[in-house]
C-alpha positions as CSV (number, residue, x, y, z in Angstrom):
1,X,-31.0,-43.9,-5.7
2,X,-28.5,-41.5,-7.2
3,X,-26.3,-42.6,-10.1
4,X,-22.6,-42.8,-9.7
5,X,-22.0,-39.8,-12.0
6,X,-24.3,-37.7,-9.9
7,X,-22.4,-38.7,-6.8
8,X,-19.1,-37.6,-8.3
9,X,-18.0,-34.5,-6.3
10,X,-19.4,-31.4,-7.9
11,X,-17.7,-28.0,-8.1
12,X,-19.0,-24.4,-8.2
13,X,-18.9,-23.9,-12.0
14,X,-19.5,-26.1,-15.0
15,X,-15.8,-26.1,-16.0
16,X,-14.8,-27.0,-12.5
17,X,-17.4,-29.8,-12.5
18,X,-16.0,-31.3,-15.7
19,X,-12.4,-30.9,-14.3
20,X,-13.2,-32.7,-11.0
21,X,-15.0,-35.5,-12.9
22,X,-11.9,-35.9,-15.0
23,X,-9.7,-36.2,-12.0
24,X,-12.2,-38.4,-10.2
25,X,-12.4,-41.0,-13.0
26,X,-8.6,-41.0,-13.5
27,X,-7.8,-42.0,-9.9
28,X,-10.7,-42.9,-7.6
29,X,-11.9,-46.1,-9.4
30,X,-8.4,-47.4,-9.6
31,X,-7.7,-46.8,-5.9
32,X,-11.1,-48.3,-5.1
33,X,-10.1,-51.5,-7.0
34,X,-6.7,-51.5,-5.2
35,X,-8.4,-51.2,-1.8
36,X,-10.9,-53.9,-2.7
37,X,-8.1,-56.4,-3.3
38,X,-6.1,-55.1,-0.4
39,X,-9.0,-55.9,1.9
40,X,-9.7,-59.1,0.1
41,X,-6.1,-60.3,0.6
42,X,-6.3,-59.2,4.2
43,X,-9.6,-60.9,5.2
44,X,-9.9,-63.9,2.8
45,X,-8.5,-65.9,5.8
46,X,-12.0,-65.6,7.3
47,X,-13.4,-67.8,4.4
48,X,-10.3,-70.0,4.2
49,X,-10.9,-70.8,7.9
50,X,-14.1,-72.6,7.0
51,X,-11.9,-75.4,5.4
52,X,-8.3,-74.9,6.4
53,X,-9.0,-74.9,10.2
54,X,-10.2,-78.4,10.2
55,X,-7.8,-79.6,7.5
56,X,-4.7,-78.2,9.3
57,X,-6.0,-78.7,12.9
58,X,-6.0,-75.0,13.9
59,X,-8.0,-74.0,16.9
60,X,-10.1,-70.8,17.1
61,X,-7.3,-69.3,19.2
62,X,-4.7,-70.1,16.6
63,X,-6.9,-68.6,13.9
64,X,-7.6,-65.5,15.9
65,X,-3.9,-65.0,16.6
66,X,-3.0,-65.5,13.0
67,X,-5.6,-63.0,11.9
68,X,-4.2,-60.6,14.5
69,X,-0.5,-61.0,13.8
70,X,-1.0,-59.4,10.4
71,X,-1.5,-56.1,12.2
72,X,1.7,-56.4,14.2
73,X,3.6,-56.2,10.9
74,X,1.3,-53.5,9.7
75,X,1.9,-51.4,12.8
76,X,5.7,-51.8,12.7
77,X,6.1,-50.7,9.1
78,X,3.2,-48.2,8.6
79,X,4.9,-45.0,9.5
80,X,8.3,-45.8,7.9
81,X,6.3,-46.8,4.7
82,X,4.6,-43.5,4.5
83,X,7.7,-41.5,5.1
84,X,9.3,-43.4,2.1
85,X,6.1,-42.7,0.1
86,X,6.4,-38.9,0.8
87,X,10.0,-39.0,-0.5
88,X,9.7,-41.3,-3.5
89,X,6.1,-40.5,-4.5
90,X,2.8,-42.4,-4.4
91,X,3.2,-43.9,-7.9
92,X,6.2,-46.0,-7.3
93,X,5.6,-46.8,-3.6
94,X,2.0,-47.8,-3.8
95,X,2.8,-50.0,-6.9
96,X,5.5,-51.7,-4.9
97,X,3.2,-52.3,-2.0
98,X,0.5,-53.9,-4.2
99,X,2.9,-56.2,-6.1
100,X,4.7,-57.5,-3.0
101,X,1.6,-58.0,-0.9
102,X,-0.1,-59.8,-3.8
103,X,2.8,-62.3,-4.0
104,X,2.8,-62.8,-0.3
105,X,-0.9,-63.3,-0.1
106,X,-0.8,-66.0,-2.9
107,X,2.0,-67.7,-1.0
108,X,-0.6,-68.4,1.8
109,X,-1.7,-71.4,-0.2
110,X,1.5,-73.2,0.9
111,X,0.7,-72.9,4.7
112,X,0.7,-76.2,6.5
113,X,1.9,-75.4,10.0
114,X,1.0,-72.8,12.6
115,X,4.5,-71.2,12.4
116,X,4.2,-70.5,8.7
117,X,0.7,-69.3,9.1
118,X,1.9,-66.7,11.6
119,X,5.0,-65.8,9.5
120,X,3.1,-65.2,6.3
121,X,0.4,-63.2,8.0
122,X,3.0,-61.0,9.6
123,X,4.8,-60.6,6.3
124,X,1.6,-59.6,4.5
125,X,0.9,-57.0,7.1
126,X,4.4,-55.5,6.8
127,X,4.2,-55.5,3.0
128,X,0.8,-53.9,2.9
129,X,1.6,-51.2,5.4
130,X,1.3,-47.7,4.0
131,X,-1.3,-48.3,1.3
132,X,-4.4,-46.8,3.0
133,X,-2.8,-43.7,4.6
134,X,-0.7,-43.3,1.4
135,X,-3.9,-43.2,-0.7
136,X,-5.6,-40.8,1.7
137,X,-2.5,-38.6,1.6
138,X,-2.5,-38.8,-2.2
139,X,-6.1,-37.5,-2.3
140,X,-5.1,-34.4,-0.3
141,X,-2.8,-33.5,-3.3
142,X,-5.7,-33.5,-5.7
143,X,-9.0,-32.7,-3.9
144,X,-9.8,-29.9,-1.4
145,X,-11.2,-30.6,2.0
146,X,-14.8,-29.7,1.0
147,X,-14.8,-32.5,-1.5
148,X,-13.0,-35.2,0.4
149,X,-16.0,-36.4,2.4
150,X,-17.4,-37.9,-0.8
151,X,-14.0,-38.9,-2.1
152,X,-13.1,-40.7,1.2
153,X,-16.5,-42.2,1.3
154,X,-16.1,-43.7,-2.1
155,X,-12.6,-45.0,-1.2
156,X,-13.7,-46.5,2.1
157,X,-16.8,-47.9,0.4
158,X,-14.1,-50.4,-1.0
159,X,-14.5,-52.2,2.3
160,X,-18.2,-52.7,1.6
161,X,-17.5,-53.5,-2.1
162,X,-15.0,-56.1,-1.0
163,X,-17.7,-57.7,1.1
164,X,-20.2,-57.5,-1.8
165,X,-17.8,-59.0,-4.4
166,X,-15.5,-60.9,-2.1
167,X,-18.0,-62.8,0.0
168,X,-19.8,-64.6,-2.8
169,X,-16.6,-64.9,-4.8
170,X,-14.7,-66.5,-1.9
171,X,-17.6,-68.8,-1.2
172,X,-17.8,-69.8,-4.8
173,X,-14.0,-70.5,-5.1
174,X,-14.1,-72.5,-1.9
175,X,-17.0,-74.6,-3.1
176,X,-16.5,-75.1,-6.8
177,X,-12.7,-75.2,-7.0
178,X,-12.4,-77.6,-4.0
179,X,-10.4,-80.6,-5.3
180,X,-9.5,-79.1,-8.6
181,X,-6.0,-80.4,-9.6
182,X,-5.9,-82.1,-6.2
183,X,-5.9,-78.8,-4.3
184,X,-8.4,-77.9,-1.6
185,X,-10.6,-74.8,-2.1
186,X,-8.8,-72.7,0.4
187,X,-5.5,-72.9,-1.5
188,X,-7.2,-71.8,-4.7
189,X,-8.7,-68.9,-2.8
190,X,-5.4,-67.5,-1.8
191,X,-3.9,-68.0,-5.3
192,X,-6.8,-66.5,-7.3
193,X,-7.3,-63.6,-5.0
194,X,-3.6,-62.7,-4.8
195,X,-2.8,-62.4,-8.5
196,X,-5.1,-59.3,-9.2
197,X,-3.1,-57.2,-6.7
198,X,0.1,-57.8,-8.7
199,X,-1.7,-56.7,-11.9
200,X,-3.2,-53.6,-10.3
201,X,0.2,-52.6,-9.0
202,X,1.4,-52.5,-12.6
203,X,-1.6,-50.4,-13.6
204,X,-0.8,-47.9,-10.8
205,X,2.7,-47.4,-12.4
206,X,1.0,-46.4,-15.6
207,X,-2.0,-44.3,-14.4
208,X,-0.9,-42.4,-11.3
209,X,0.8,-39.1,-11.1
210,X,2.4,-37.9,-7.9
211,X,1.3,-34.3,-8.3
212,X,-0.8,-31.9,-10.4
213,X,2.3,-30.5,-12.0
214,X,3.4,-33.9,-13.3
215,X,0.0,-34.8,-14.9
216,X,0.5,-34.8,-18.7
217,X,-3.2,-35.4,-19.2
218,X,-4.1,-31.9,-17.8
219,X,-3.5,-28.7,-19.7
220,X,-2.0,-25.6,-18.0
221,X,-5.3,-24.0,-17.2
222,X,-6.6,-27.2,-15.6
223,X,-3.5,-27.5,-13.5
224,X,-3.8,-23.9,-12.4
225,X,-7.5,-24.3,-11.4
226,X,-6.8,-27.4,-9.3
227,X,-3.8,-25.8,-7.6
228,X,-5.8,-22.6,-6.8
229,X,-8.6,-24.6,-5.2
230,X,-6.1,-26.5,-3.0
231,X,-4.4,-23.3,-2.0
232,X,-7.7,-21.9,-0.7
233,X,-8.2,-25.0,1.5
234,X,-8.8,-23.8,5.1
235,X,-6.3,-25.1,7.8
236,X,-6.6,-25.1,11.5
237,X,-3.3,-24.7,13.4
238,X,-1.4,-26.4,10.6
239,X,1.4,-28.8,11.7
240,X,4.2,-29.3,9.1
241,X,7.0,-31.3,10.8
242,X,7.2,-35.0,11.6
243,X,8.2,-34.4,15.2
244,X,5.4,-31.9,15.8
245,X,2.8,-34.3,14.3
246,X,3.9,-37.0,16.8
247,X,3.7,-34.6,19.7
248,X,0.4,-33.0,18.8
249,X,-2.3,-34.2,21.4
250,X,-5.0,-34.2,18.7
251,X,-3.0,-36.8,16.7
252,X,-3.0,-39.1,19.7
253,X,-6.7,-38.7,20.4
254,X,-7.5,-39.5,16.8
255,X,-5.3,-42.6,16.9
256,X,-7.3,-43.8,19.9
257,X,-10.6,-43.1,18.2
258,X,-9.4,-45.0,15.1
259,X,-8.3,-47.9,17.3
260,X,-11.9,-48.2,18.6
261,X,-13.3,-47.9,15.0
262,X,-10.8,-50.5,13.8
263,X,-11.9,-52.9,16.5
264,X,-15.4,-52.6,15.1
265,X,-14.6,-53.2,11.5
266,X,-12.2,-56.1,12.0
267,X,-14.6,-57.8,14.3
268,X,-16.9,-57.9,11.3
269,X,-14.6,-58.8,8.5
270,X,-12.8,-61.6,10.4
271,X,-15.8,-63.2,12.1
272,X,-18.9,-62.5,10.0
273,X,-18.7,-65.8,8.0
274,X,-18.3,-67.8,11.2
275,X,-21.1,-65.9,12.9
276,X,-23.4,-66.7,9.9
277,X,-22.3,-70.3,10.1
278,X,-23.0,-70.5,13.8
279,X,-26.5,-69.2,13.2
280,X,-27.3,-72.2,11.1
281,X,-25.9,-71.8,7.5
282,X,-23.4,-74.4,6.5
283,X,-23.0,-74.2,2.8
284,X,-19.9,-72.0,2.0
285,X,-21.4,-70.3,-1.0
286,X,-24.6,-69.5,0.9
287,X,-22.5,-68.0,3.7
288,X,-20.8,-65.8,1.1
289,X,-24.2,-64.6,-0.3
290,X,-25.5,-63.9,3.2
291,X,-22.3,-62.1,4.2
292,X,-22.7,-59.9,1.1
293,X,-25.9,-58.3,2.3
294,X,-24.5,-56.1,5.2
295,X,-21.8,-54.8,2.9
296,X,-24.2,-53.9,0.1
297,X,-26.4,-51.8,2.5
298,X,-23.2,-50.3,4.0
299,X,-21.9,-49.3,0.6
300,X,-25.1,-47.4,-0.3
301,X,-25.4,-45.9,3.2
302,X,-21.9,-44.5,3.4
303,X,-22.1,-42.8,0.0
304,X,-25.4,-41.2,0.9
305,X,-24.3,-40.2,4.3
306,X,-20.9,-38.9,3.0
307,X,-22.7,-36.8,0.4
308,X,-25.1,-35.4,3.0
309,X,-22.1,-34.5,5.3
310,X,-20.4,-32.7,2.4
311,X,-23.7,-30.9,1.4
312,X,-24.3,-29.6,5.0
313,X,-20.6,-29.1,5.9
314,X,-21.3,-31.0,9.2
315,X,-18.9,-33.7,10.3
316,X,-19.2,-34.1,14.1
317,X,-22.6,-35.6,14.5
318,X,-22.5,-37.5,11.3
319,X,-19.4,-39.2,12.5
320,X,-20.4,-39.7,16.1
321,X,-23.8,-41.1,15.2
322,X,-22.3,-43.6,12.8
323,X,-19.9,-45.0,15.5
324,X,-22.9,-45.3,17.8
325,X,-24.8,-47.3,15.2
326,X,-21.9,-49.7,15.1
327,X,-22.3,-50.3,18.8
328,X,-26.1,-50.9,18.4
329,X,-25.4,-53.4,15.6
330,X,-22.9,-55.4,17.7
331,X,-25.4,-55.6,20.7
332,X,-28.0,-57.0,18.3
333,X,-25.5,-59.6,17.1
334,X,-24.8,-60.6,20.7
335,X,-28.5,-60.9,21.6
336,X,-29.4,-63.1,18.6
337,X,-26.4,-65.4,17.8
338,X,-28.6,-68.2,16.5
339,X,-31.3,-66.2,14.7
340,X,-30.0,-65.6,11.1
341,X,-32.5,-62.8,10.3
342,X,-31.8,-60.8,13.4
343,X,-28.1,-61.5,13.2
344,X,-27.9,-60.1,9.6
345,X,-29.9,-57.0,10.7
346,X,-27.3,-56.5,13.5
347,X,-24.4,-57.0,11.1
348,X,-26.0,-54.6,8.6
349,X,-26.4,-51.8,11.2
350,X,-22.9,-52.4,12.5
351,X,-21.3,-52.5,9.0
352,X,-23.1,-49.4,7.8
353,X,-22.3,-47.4,10.9
354,X,-18.6,-48.4,11.2
355,X,-17.7,-48.3,7.5
356,X,-19.3,-44.9,7.0
357,X,-17.5,-43.5,10.0
358,X,-14.2,-44.5,8.5
359,X,-14.7,-42.4,5.4
360,X,-15.7,-39.3,7.4
361,X,-13.0,-39.8,10.0
362,X,-10.2,-39.3,7.5
363,X,-11.3,-35.8,6.6
364,X,-10.1,-34.5,10.0
365,X,-6.3,-35.2,10.2
366,X,-5.5,-33.1,7.1
367,X,-7.2,-30.1,8.7
368,X,-4.2,-29.6,10.9
369,X,-1.5,-31.7,9.2
370,X,0.4,-30.9,6.0
371,X,3.5,-32.1,4.1
372,X,5.5,-34.9,5.7
373,X,3.5,-34.3,8.9
374,X,0.3,-35.3,7.0
375,X,1.9,-38.4,5.4
376,X,3.5,-39.6,8.7
377,X,0.6,-38.3,11.0
378,X,-2.0,-40.2,8.9
379,X,0.2,-43.3,9.0
380,X,0.7,-42.9,12.8
381,X,-3.1,-42.7,13.4
382,X,-3.7,-45.6,11.1
383,X,-1.0,-47.8,12.5
384,X,-2.1,-47.2,16.1
385,X,-5.6,-47.9,15.0
386,X,-4.6,-51.2,13.6
387,X,-4.1,-52.5,17.1
388,X,-7.9,-52.8,16.9
389,X,-7.1,-55.5,14.3
390,X,-4.9,-57.2,16.7
391,X,-7.3,-57.0,19.6
392,X,-10.8,-57.8,18.3
393,X,-10.0,-61.0,16.1
394,X,-7.9,-62.5,18.8
395,X,-10.2,-61.5,21.6
396,X,-13.3,-63.0,19.9
397,X,-11.3,-66.2,19.0
398,X,-10.0,-66.6,22.5
399,X,-13.4,-66.0,24.1
400,X,-15.0,-68.5,21.7
401,X,-12.4,-71.1,22.5
402,X,-12.8,-70.7,26.2
403,X,-16.6,-70.3,26.4
404,X,-18.0,-71.8,23.2
405,X,-19.7,-68.5,22.4
406,X,-18.5,-65.3,20.7
407,X,-21.2,-63.2,22.4
408,X,-19.0,-61.7,25.2
409,X,-16.4,-60.6,22.6
410,X,-19.2,-58.9,20.5
411,X,-20.3,-57.0,23.6
412,X,-16.7,-55.8,24.2
413,X,-16.5,-54.5,20.7
414,X,-19.8,-52.7,21.1
415,X,-18.3,-50.9,24.1
416,X,-15.3,-49.9,22.0
417,X,-17.6,-48.4,19.4
418,X,-19.4,-46.5,22.2
419,X,-16.1,-45.1,23.5
420,X,-15.1,-44.1,20.0
421,X,-18.4,-42.3,19.5
422,X,-17.9,-40.4,22.8
423,X,-14.4,-39.3,21.9
424,X,-15.6,-38.1,18.5
425,X,-18.3,-36.0,20.0
426,X,-16.5,-34.7,23.1
427,X,-12.8,-35.6,22.9
428,X,-11.7,-33.5,19.8
429,X,-11.4,-29.7,19.8
430,X,-14.3,-27.9,18.2
431,X,-12.0,-26.0,15.8
432,X,-11.6,-29.3,13.8
433,X,-15.3,-29.3,13.2
434,X,-15.6,-26.0,11.4
435,X,-18.3,-26.0,8.7
436,X,-17.1,-26.0,5.1
437,X,-18.9,-24.4,2.2
438,X,-22.0,-26.5,2.2
439,X,-23.2,-27.8,-1.1
440,X,-19.9,-27.8,-2.9
């Protein structure tokens, strides 16, 4: 398998290669770490559920609604958050996002009623709104389109990395901290996984620069080289204004596609531990270790597939095939709900397909959006897509409460992934799928 250094986006000349490595290591690992804890703060409820549900008397429907209401706050504040980011800069705004969501996530340890469960989940969603589209918009200010397949893949691999690190970590905290100082494991989980987000927010203030021109760690020649590469970035029917971005039909189609993809990913992250438990594993630490496996394979797969997509310059079939793989994985999970081996195979296929599709998907919006239209358009697509986070966790929880089985909900998510694949292949204009300079 390739090393991380060989996977860092390469440029046409030796000097450019060194320059892009310098930029990569300055920003990408930091944003990956931020995204890991963003996702961890978002989904640690799936592990907390294993204890807090019985302790607090919450039904599967209550849990599903609490998981979903996060995305109501996320949706309402996503576009306004990115408009503010465009005006005040990524440095200050992303730092604010991380510090406040970390505090709110840690406060989940004080939940004792359904009402406060819903209120804090809504608040975390509102405070976190803007981080992902803000980071993706930030990358457009530093990396040309031909390199963003790998950059976005590394960034979206944070979802897989969160599962690799977060699943066993959450399971270990729940098991080994349970009863420490009289607190149950789920309270320790929220506290210990919320604090790092606050720390990383402070690091962002120190490390991030809003533009190439403001980077004191680059000399004049390096700044000029980066700016010239961005200036040569091809655009297709570029949209600049906020109003035009919202009226652009392609923006709306992309939002629907992302909704289907989001249904796929959130079905996994909110229900994977419970599905593994239902298949026969009861120890929380063991559940964490098993849940790590699909994410580990997905992380490797998305980096390799993202690199191949950049090498060939092909996006359409890479993206469509990955969404289709997500559907296949969910069908397998529905067929084998009590067979741990087959369930994990299904979860692995679904995770690899869906997580990889997310990284490739975000290359497309900035091919026709720029300026504030890019910031707000990406936010609009992302916020509409987050309805998938409202639909799939609640749907699976409601179906499981009514029928005793999550299988019908898993099949519904498989259909959503199929619809997403179809729209990717045949619902977007071909002009968005122009081939870039392969091999860059």
